[in-house]
VOGU-790618 format. One line per 10 residues: their letters; for each residue x, y, z of N, C-alpha, C, CB. Coordinates in nm, 3 decimals. Glycine has a CB too. Example, Ala and Ser with C-alpha at 12.3 -4.5 7.8 and 13.67 -1.06 7.14 Angstrom:
BEGIN
as = 1.319 -0.569 0.780 1.230 -0.450 0.780 1.320 -0.330 0.780 1.131 -0.447 0.905; 1.285 -0.225 0.708 1.367 -0.106 0.714 1.290 0.003 0.787 1.408 -0.060 0.572
//
This chain:
BEGIN
myqprpnsel = -9.462 -0.880 -2.224 -9.515 -0.749 -2.210 -9.419 -0.646 -2.267 -9.546 -0.720 -2.066; -9.469 -0.549 -2.336 -9.391 -0.446 -2.403 -9.352 -0.338 -2.305 -9.469 -0.386 -2.519; -9.219 -0.304 -2.308 -9.170 -0.193 -2.226 -9.105 -0.090 -2.318 -9.070 -0.243 -2.117; -9.150 0.031 -2.310 -9.093 0.133 -2.400 -8.949 0.165 -2.361 -9.179 0.261 -2.398; -8.868 0.198 -2.461 -8.729 0.236 -2.438 -8.721 0.384 -2.408 -8.641 0.200 -2.560; -8.616 0.424 -2.330 -8.596 0.568 -2.310 -8.566 0.636 -2.443 -8.483 0.594 -2.210; -8.592 0.765 -2.452 -8.576 0.840 -2.577 -8.434 0.837 -2.630 -8.619 0.983 -2.556; -8.333 0.851 -2.542 -8.195 0.854 -2.591 -8.153 0.721 -2.651 -8.100 0.891 -2.479; -8.209 0.613 -2.600 -8.174 0.482 -2.654 -8.237 0.463 -2.791 -8.219 0.370 -2.559; -8.349 0.523 -2.813 -8.413 0.514 -2.943 -8.330 0.584 -3.049 -8.554 0.573 -2.938
rtgrpnpprg = -8.268 0.697 -3.013 -8.191 0.773 -3.111 -8.060 0.703 -3.148 -8.162 0.912 -3.058; -7.985 0.651 -3.051 -7.852 0.595 -3.079 -7.851 0.444 -3.095 -7.757 0.633 -2.970; -7.948 0.377 -3.043 -7.949 0.232 -3.048 -7.866 0.169 -2.938 -7.899 0.185 -3.181; -7.803 0.251 -2.852 -7.723 0.199 -2.741 -7.781 0.251 -2.612 -7.574 0.240 -2.756; -7.766 0.173 -2.505 -7.817 0.223 -2.376 -7.729 0.334 -2.323 -7.825 0.109 -2.274; -7.785 0.419 -2.241 -7.709 0.527 -2.177 -7.609 0.468 -2.078 -7.804 0.627 -2.106; -7.487 0.523 -2.072 -7.394 0.474 -1.970 -7.441 0.517 -1.832 -7.250 0.526 -1.996; -7.417 0.436 -1.733 -7.461 0.475 -1.600 -7.380 0.595 -1.551 -7.446 0.357 -1.501; -7.445 0.678 -1.474 -7.379 0.798 -1.423 -7.277 0.760 -1.316 -7.483 0.898 -1.365; -7.165 0.834 -1.310 -7.063 0.812 -1.208 -6.970 0.696 -1.239 -7.128 0.788 -1.077
safslielil = -6.956 0.656 -1.368 -6.870 0.543 -1.400 -6.725 0.583 -1.422 -6.922 0.473 -1.523; -6.692 0.710 -1.428 -6.554 0.756 -1.447 -6.487 0.775 -1.312 -6.551 0.888 -1.528; -6.351 0.783 -1.315 -6.276 0.807 -1.193 -6.270 0.957 -1.166 -6.133 0.748 -1.203; -6.278 0.992 -1.043 -6.264 1.133 -1.009 -6.116 1.167 -0.994 -6.342 1.166 -0.878; -6.083 1.293 -0.996 -5.946 1.339 -0.981 -5.889 1.298 -0.845 -5.939 1.492 -0.998; -5.969 1.302 -0.744 -5.926 1.261 -0.609 -5.887 1.114 -0.608 -6.038 1.287 -0.504; -5.965 1.029 -0.672 -5.934 0.886 -0.677 -5.803 0.861 -0.752 -6.050 0.808 -0.743; -5.783 0.931 -0.861 -5.659 0.915 -0.938 -5.538 0.960 -0.856 -5.667 0.995 -1.069; -5.549 1.071 -0.786 -5.438 1.120 -0.704 -5.409 1.021 -0.590 -5.470 1.260 -0.646; -5.511 0.965 -0.532 -5.494 0.868 -0.424 -5.420 0.743 -0.474 -5.630 0.829 -0.365
vmtiisilaa = -5.459 0.693 -0.589 -5.394 0.574 -0.646 -5.248 0.605 -0.680 -5.469 0.525 -0.772; -5.221 0.721 -0.738 -5.084 0.758 -0.773 -4.998 0.772 -0.647 -5.083 0.888 -0.853; -5.055 0.823 -0.539 -4.982 0.836 -0.413 -4.946 0.700 -0.357 -5.064 0.915 -0.311; -5.039 0.607 -0.361 -5.012 0.471 -0.311 -4.903 0.404 -0.394 -5.142 0.385 -0.314; -4.909 0.419 -0.525 -4.807 0.361 -0.612 -4.671 0.423 -0.583 -4.845 0.381 -0.761; -4.666 0.553 -0.561 -4.539 0.620 -0.530 -4.479 0.571 -0.399 -4.559 0.771 -0.523; -4.562 0.552 -0.299 -4.513 0.503 -0.170 -4.457 0.362 -0.184 -4.625 0.506 -0.065; -4.527 0.276 -0.256 -4.479 0.139 -0.276 -4.349 0.137 -0.355 -4.585 0.056 -0.348; -4.337 0.224 -0.456 -4.213 0.230 -0.533 -4.098 0.281 -0.447 -4.231 0.320 -0.656; -4.124 0.378 -0.360 -4.019 0.430 -0.272 -3.967 0.324 -0.176 -4.071 0.549 -0.193
iavprygeal = -4.051 0.230 -0.141 -4.009 0.121 -0.053 -3.935 0.013 -0.133 -4.130 0.059 0.019; -3.982 -0.017 -0.254 -3.928 -0.129 -0.331 -3.794 -0.099 -0.398 -4.027 -0.169 -0.436; -3.772 0.021 -0.446 -3.651 0.051 -0.523 -3.524 0.032 -0.441 -3.657 0.194 -0.575; -3.513 0.084 -0.319 -3.389 0.058 -0.242 -3.366 -0.090 -0.213 -3.392 0.134 -0.111; -3.473 -0.162 -0.187 -3.457 -0.306 -0.161 -3.409 -0.379 -0.286 -3.589 -0.368 -0.113; -3.457 -0.337 -0.402 -3.412 -0.397 -0.527 -3.264 -0.368 -0.549 -3.496 -0.344 -0.646; -3.222 -0.245 -0.520 -3.081 -0.209 -0.535 -2.992 -0.291 -0.445 -3.061 -0.062 -0.507; -3.033 -0.312 -0.320 -2.954 -0.394 -0.228 -2.948 -0.539 -0.275 -3.012 -0.387 -0.086; -3.060 -0.590 -0.323 -3.062 -0.728 -0.372 -2.973 -0.744 -0.494 -3.207 -0.771 -0.405; -2.972 -0.646 -0.582 -2.888 -0.651 -0.700 -2.740 -0.645 -0.661 -2.922 -0.536 -0.795
sryrvdaaar = -2.705 -0.561 -0.565 -2.566 -0.554 -0.518 -2.524 -0.686 -0.455 -2.549 -0.439 -0.416; -2.612 -0.745 -0.377 -2.583 -0.874 -0.313 -2.561 -0.983 -0.419 -2.697 -0.914 -0.216; -2.646 -0.985 -0.521 -2.632 -1.083 -0.628 -2.499 -1.064 -0.702 -2.750 -1.072 -0.727; -2.465 -0.940 -0.733 -2.343 -0.914 -0.810 -2.217 -0.949 -0.732 -2.338 -0.769 -0.852; -2.213 -0.915 -0.603 -2.093 -0.946 -0.525 -2.083 -1.098 -0.503 -2.097 -0.872 -0.389; -2.194 -1.167 -0.487 -2.191 -1.313 -0.476 -2.139 -1.376 -0.605 -2.331 -1.368 -0.443; -2.186 -1.327 -0.719 -2.143 -1.380 -0.848 -1.994 -1.354 -0.869 -2.224 -1.318 -0.962; -1.947 -1.235 -0.835 -1.804 -1.203 -0.850 -1.719 -1.291 -0.759 -1.779 -1.054 -0.818; -1.763 -1.312 -0.636 -1.687 -1.397 -0.543 -1.682 -1.541 -0.594 -1.749 -1.392 -0.402; -1.794 -1.591 -0.644 -1.795 -1.728 -0.699 -1.702 -1.738 -0.819 -1.938 -1.769 -0.738
rvvvdldyar = -1.695 -1.633 -0.900 -1.608 -1.635 -1.017 -1.461 -1.639 -0.975 -1.634 -1.513 -1.106; -1.424 -1.565 -0.872 -1.286 -1.569 -0.823 -1.253 -1.708 -0.770 -1.264 -1.462 -0.713; -1.347 -1.771 -0.700 -1.327 -1.907 -0.650 -1.306 -2.003 -0.767 -1.448 -1.952 -0.564; -1.386 -1.988 -0.871 -1.372 -2.074 -0.990 -1.236 -2.054 -1.056 -1.485 -2.046 -1.092; -1.191 -1.929 -1.067 -1.061 -1.903 -1.128 -0.948 -1.962 -1.044 -1.039 -1.753 -1.146; -0.957 -1.951 -0.912 -0.856 -2.012 -0.826 -0.857 -2.165 -0.838 -0.878 -1.971 -0.679; -0.975 -2.224 -0.842 -0.985 -2.370 -0.859 -0.933 -2.414 -0.996 -1.130 -2.416 -0.842; -0.959 -2.334 -1.099 -0.909 -2.367 -1.232 -0.757 -2.365 -1.234 -0.965 -2.268 -1.337; -0.697 -2.264 -1.171 -0.550 -2.257 -1.165 -0.492 -2.377 -1.090 -0.506 -2.125 -1.097; -0.557 -2.415 -0.979 -0.510 -2.530 -0.901 -0.520 -2.658 -0.983 -0.591 -2.543 -0.771
qlaqstsasv = -0.633 -2.679 -1.049 -0.653 -2.801 -1.128 -0.561 -2.804 -1.250 -0.798 -2.811 -1.172; -0.537 -2.688 -1.310 -0.447 -2.682 -1.425 -0.304 -2.716 -1.382 -0.452 -2.543 -1.490; -0.263 -2.668 -1.265 -0.130 -2.702 -1.214 -0.118 -2.852 -1.189 -0.101 -2.624 -1.084; -0.223 -2.912 -1.132 -0.221 -3.056 -1.108 -0.217 -3.136 -1.237 -0.342 -3.097 -1.025; -0.297 -3.097 -1.335 -0.307 -3.175 -1.458 -0.183 -3.162 -1.547 -0.429 -3.134 -1.536; -0.115 -3.049 -1.540 0.004 -3.030 -1.622 0.134 -3.056 -1.545 0.006 -2.890 -1.679; 0.124 -3.075 -1.414 0.241 -3.093 -1.327 0.340 -2.978 -1.341 0.311 -3.226 -1.358; 0.285 -2.860 -1.363 0.368 -2.739 -1.374 0.305 -2.631 -1.287 0.381 -2.691 -1.524; 0.388 -2.536 -1.246 0.334 -2.431 -1.162 0.247 -2.335 -1.245 0.447 -2.353 -1.092; 0.142 -2.284 -1.180 0.048 -2.191 -1.242 0.031 -2.073 -1.147 -0.090 -2.260 -1.273
sirihsgndr = 0.043 -1.954 -1.202 0.030 -1.832 -1.123 -0.101 -1.761 -1.154 0.149 -1.738 -1.148; -0.162 -1.705 -1.051 -0.284 -1.628 -1.066 -0.270 -1.502 -0.981 -0.411 -1.712 -1.024; -0.311 -1.390 -1.038 -0.303 -1.262 -0.968 -0.444 -1.204 -0.957 -0.207 -1.162 -1.041; -0.482 -1.167 -0.834 -0.608 -1.098 -0.809 -0.570 -0.954 -0.778 -0.692 -1.164 -0.690; -0.584 -0.869 -0.877 -0.530 -0.733 -0.872 -0.635 -0.636 -0.820 -0.481 -0.690 -1.011; -0.602 -0.570 -0.708 -0.697 -0.476 -0.649 -0.692 -0.339 -0.716 -0.668 -0.460 -0.501; -0.589 -0.309 -0.790 -0.579 -0.180 -0.856 -0.670 -0.166 -0.977 -0.439 -0.155 -0.898; -0.681 -0.273 -1.056 -0.765 -0.265 -1.175 -0.880 -0.366 -1.173 -0.682 -0.287 -1.299; -0.907 -0.427 -1.058 -1.023 -0.515 -1.037 -1.027 -0.628 -1.140 -1.153 -0.435 -1.044; -0.913 -0.697 -1.154 -0.904 -0.809 -1.248 -0.844 -0.932 -1.182 -0.821 -0.769 -1.370
vrlidipnpd = -0.879 -1.046 -1.240 -0.815 -1.173 -1.204 -0.742 -1.220 -1.329 -0.921 -1.280 -1.153; -0.612 -1.245 -1.315 -0.532 -1.283 -1.431 -0.461 -1.415 -1.406 -0.429 -1.173 -1.465; -0.484 -1.509 -1.496 -0.406 -1.632 -1.499 -0.284 -1.602 -1.585 -0.489 -1.755 -1.557; -0.166 -1.609 -1.525 -0.045 -1.561 -1.591 0.014 -1.670 -1.679 0.058 -1.515 -1.487; 0.040 -1.634 -1.805 0.104 -1.722 -1.905 0.029 -1.854 -1.924 0.247 -1.752 -1.865; -0.103 -1.847 -1.925 -0.185 -1.965 -1.948 -0.248 -1.952 -2.086 -0.295 -1.981 -1.836; -0.239 -2.055 -2.169 -0.302 -2.045 -2.301 -0.455 -2.047 -2.290 -0.254 -2.160 -2.391; -0.518 -1.978 -2.381 -0.663 -1.973 -2.385 -0.716 -2.104 -2.445 -0.713 -1.850 -2.467; -0.801 -2.178 -2.372 -0.849 -2.305 -2.426 -0.941 -2.287 -2.547 -0.922 -2.381 -2.319; -0.997 -2.169 -2.566 -1.088 -2.146 -2.678 -1.018 -2.099 -2.804 -1.193 -2.045 -2.638
yagsshtdte = -0.905 -2.029 -2.790 -0.834 -1.973 -2.904 -0.687 -2.011 -2.896 -0.850 -1.818 -2.909; -0.648 -2.108 -2.976 -0.509 -2.155 -2.975 -0.415 -2.041 -3.014 -0.491 -2.275 -3.070; -0.303 -2.033 -2.944 -0.204 -1.932 -2.974 -0.223 -1.801 -2.900 -0.204 -1.904 -3.119; -0.334 -1.785 -2.829 -0.354 -1.662 -2.752 -0.354 -1.696 -2.603 -0.488 -1.593 -2.793; -0.327 -1.594 -2.523 -0.322 -1.618 -2.379 -0.463 -1.609 -2.320 -0.228 -1.517 -2.311; -0.475 -1.663 -2.201 -0.604 -1.664 -2.130 -0.647 -1.520 -2.103 -0.593 -1.744 -1.997; -0.774 -1.492 -2.122 -0.823 -1.356 -2.099 -0.844 -1.332 -1.950 -0.954 -1.330 -2.176; -0.831 -1.206 -1.911 -0.852 -1.167 -1.772 -1.002 -1.171 -1.739 -0.793 -1.027 -1.745; -1.031 -1.198 -1.614 -1.167 -1.181 -1.564 -1.177 -1.040 -1.512 -1.204 -1.287 -1.453; -1.254 -0.958 -1.581 -1.268 -0.818 -1.543 -1.388 -0.804 -1.451 -1.284 -0.727 -1.669
lwsrpyyadv = -1.361 -0.793 -1.323 -1.468 -0.788 -1.224 -1.539 -0.654 -1.223 -1.412 -0.817 -1.087; -1.477 -0.550 -1.276 -1.536 -0.416 -1.275 -1.645 -0.400 -1.381 -1.429 -0.312 -1.297; -1.655 -0.493 -1.476 -1.750 -0.477 -1.585 -1.866 -0.574 -1.570 -1.682 -0.498 -1.721; -1.952 -0.580 -1.673 -2.068 -0.668 -1.671 -2.025 -0.810 -1.649 -2.147 -0.655 -1.799; -2.093 -0.891 -1.583 -2.216 -0.869 -1.507 -2.191 -0.836 -1.360 -2.304 -0.991 -1.516; -2.062 -0.821 -1.323 -2.029 -0.812 -1.180 -2.033 -0.669 -1.125 -1.893 -0.870 -1.157; -1.967 -0.577 -1.192 -1.952 -0.439 -1.145 -1.896 -0.436 -1.003 -2.087 -0.365 -1.150; -1.795 -0.520 -0.979 -1.739 -0.536 -0.845 -1.602 -0.469 -0.834 -1.728 -0.684 -0.807; -1.568 -0.431 -0.713 -1.436 -0.376 -0.682 -1.360 -0.478 -0.599 -1.447 -0.240 -0.607; -1.232 -0.496 -0.631 -1.145 -0.575 -0.545 -1.088 -0.476 -0.443 -1.029 -0.650 -0.627
vssdfggdmm = -1.143 -0.479 -0.322 -1.104 -0.384 -0.218 -0.960 -0.411 -0.175 -1.199 -0.392 -0.097; -0.929 -0.537 -0.151 -0.792 -0.574 -0.117 -0.769 -0.719 -0.156 -0.763 -0.553 0.035; -0.642 -0.750 -0.176 -0.601 -0.884 -0.213 -0.468 -0.911 -0.145 -0.591 -0.902 -0.370; -0.467 -1.004 -0.050 -0.346 -1.031 0.027 -0.322 -1.181 0.032 -0.357 -0.973 0.171; -0.221 -1.224 -0.043 -0.181 -1.364 -0.043 -0.032 -1.368 -0.009 -0.210 -1.433 -0.183; -0.004 -1.370 0.119 0.134 -1.373 0.165 0.207 -1.243 0.138 0.207 -1.486 0.100; 0.139 -1.132 0.143 0.204 -1.002 0.124 0.193 -0.947 -0.017 0.346 -1.013 0.160; 0.144 -1.025 -0.111 0.124 -0.972 -0.246 -0.011 -1.018 -0.299 0.238 -1.016 -0.341; -0.035 -0.993 -0.426 -0.165 -1.026 -0.486 -0.160 -1.153 -0.570 -0.213 -0.911 -0.572; -0.049 -1.228 -0.560 -0.031 -1.344 -0.647 -0.024 -1.473 -0.567 0.095 -1.327 -0.730
vifdgygvpd = -0.082 -1.578 -0.627 -0.074 -1.713 -0.573 -0.010 -1.800 -0.680 -0.217 -1.768 -0.531; 0.083 -1.883 -0.639 0.147 -1.976 -0.731 0.115 -2.117 -0.683 0.303 -1.952 -0.740; 0.047 -2.193 -0.767 0.018 -2.333 -0.739 0.130 -2.417 -0.799 -0.122 -2.376 -0.795; 0.187 -2.507 -0.719 0.293 -2.593 -0.772 0.232 -2.707 -0.854 0.380 -2.649 -0.657; 0.315 -2.795 -0.904 0.269 -2.905 -0.989 0.175 -3.003 -0.921 0.385 -2.979 -1.040; 0.166 -2.996 -0.789 0.073 -3.081 -0.714 -0.057 -3.008 -0.679 0.141 -3.131 -0.586; -0.067 -2.881 -0.718 -0.187 -2.803 -0.688 -0.185 -2.740 -0.551 -0.307 -2.889 -0.701; -0.067 -2.734 -0.490 -0.054 -2.675 -0.356 -0.014 -2.528 -0.372 0.050 -2.753 -0.268; -0.087 -2.437 -0.308 -0.051 -2.295 -0.322 0.072 -2.261 -0.239 -0.168 -2.206 -0.280; 0.146 -2.159 -0.284 0.263 -2.115 -0.208 0.222 -2.040 -0.083 0.352 -2.028 -0.294
tggtailavg = 0.098 -1.989 -0.079 0.048 -1.916 0.037 -0.104 -1.917 0.036 0.102 -1.770 0.037; -0.159 -1.902 0.153 -0.303 -1.881 0.161 -0.330 -1.731 0.165 -0.364 -1.952 0.286; -0.455 -1.693 0.165 -0.484 -1.551 0.173 -0.630 -1.519 0.149 -0.401 -1.477 0.074; -0.656 -1.390 0.136 -0.792 -1.342 0.125 -0.800 -1.230 0.021 -0.843 -1.293 0.261; -0.908 -1.231 -0.056 -0.942 -1.120 -0.144 -1.079 -1.069 -0.100 -0.943 -1.164 -0.296; -1.091 -0.939 -0.083 -1.217 -0.879 -0.041 -1.279 -0.808 -0.160 -1.196 -0.780 0.078; -1.403 -0.847 -0.194 -1.476 -0.789 -0.306 -1.593 -0.708 -0.253 -1.525 -0.899 -0.403; -1.629 -0.602 -0.326 -1.740 -0.518 -0.283 -1.820 -0.470 -0.403 -1.690 -0.398 -0.202; -1.951 -0.462 -0.382 -2.043 -0.397 -0.475 -2.137 -0.316 -0.387 -2.121 -0.500 -0.567; -2.130 -0.185 -0.400 -2.211 -0.100 -0.313 -2.170 -0.120 -0.168 -2.361 -0.131 -0.330
tqtrnvvldl = -2.266 -0.150 -0.083 -2.236 -0.173 0.059 -2.213 -0.320 0.090 -2.349 -0.120 0.145; -2.229 -0.407 -0.008 -2.214 -0.551 0.011 -2.069 -0.593 -0.011 -2.308 -0.629 -0.084; -2.014 -0.674 0.078 -1.878 -0.725 0.063 -1.877 -0.876 0.082 -1.781 -0.657 0.163; -1.781 -0.942 0.018 -1.758 -1.085 0.036 -1.608 -1.108 0.043 -1.822 -1.168 -0.080; -1.568 -1.205 0.124 -1.429 -1.246 0.138 -1.409 -1.379 0.066 -1.388 -1.257 0.288; -1.313 -1.382 -0.025 -1.273 -1.507 -0.089 -1.146 -1.552 -0.018 -1.250 -1.489 -0.246; -1.153 -1.670 0.042 -1.043 -1.720 0.124 -0.983 -1.842 0.057 -1.091 -1.754 0.269; -0.850 -1.842 0.045 -0.776 -1.957 -0.008 -0.705 -2.024 0.108 -0.674 -1.914 -0.120; -0.737 -2.151 0.131 -0.679 -2.227 0.240 -0.543 -2.282 0.197 -0.773 -2.342 0.284; -0.442 -2.255 0.276 -0.306 -2.298 0.243 -0.292 -2.450 0.247 -0.207 -2.236 0.340
dsglagvq = -0.356 -2.515 0.343 -0.338 -2.660 0.359 -0.405 -2.740 0.247 -0.393 -2.704 0.493; -0.528 -2.706 0.213 -0.599 -2.784 0.112 -0.587 -2.726 -0.029 -0.745 -2.794 0.149; -0.558 -2.598 -0.040 -0.553 -2.534 -0.171 -0.689 -2.498 -0.224 -0.484 -2.623 -0.269; -0.792 -2.517 -0.144 -0.929 -2.488 -0.188 -0.970 -2.346 -0.149 -1.027 -2.590 -0.126; -1.048 -2.285 -0.236 -1.099 -2.151 -0.211 -1.246 -2.157 -0.177 -1.076 -2.060 -0.334; -1.291 -2.058 -0.101 -1.431 -2.051 -0.064 -1.470 -1.907 -0.034 -1.460 -2.141 0.057; -1.601 -1.884 -0.025 -1.655 -1.750 0.002 -1.702 -1.743 0.146 -1.771 -1.717 -0.095; -1.667 -1.636 0.213 -1.714 -1.611 0.349 -1.793 -1.482 0.352 -1.596 -1.606 0.449
//
């Protein structure tokens, strides 16, 4: 059965759009308000999570550097010194050759820069910031380094008896 088309459809060849298919200003403002509220909740949580990740990564890096110094002392049967400096937020293996570039010294781990952005709040290993591992990998002292990123802090503890470092 034949059904006639509306006049406007005859002129353009396309059907008329249904009325009320656009968003009203009130609907747009409501959606923008909801998005703003969700963003206000999510951004601080993201910042805290990022600070927690960075301080954890920095603490693990200090543990790795302490373990490397201990293992290097054991493998070479010579003493190895490491300094965790709270003034310039660096970890320095003292007088250690760089395994990647012959003839140059080991580079410092700069905790204040990417990817850590961490501060060494304090470093106390027997009254100073230095640990010396003897040829057997035994440290001359135990101690603690406190790292911080934002409000997040981690303690890196070096055990005198075992020579092992860990994060608390």
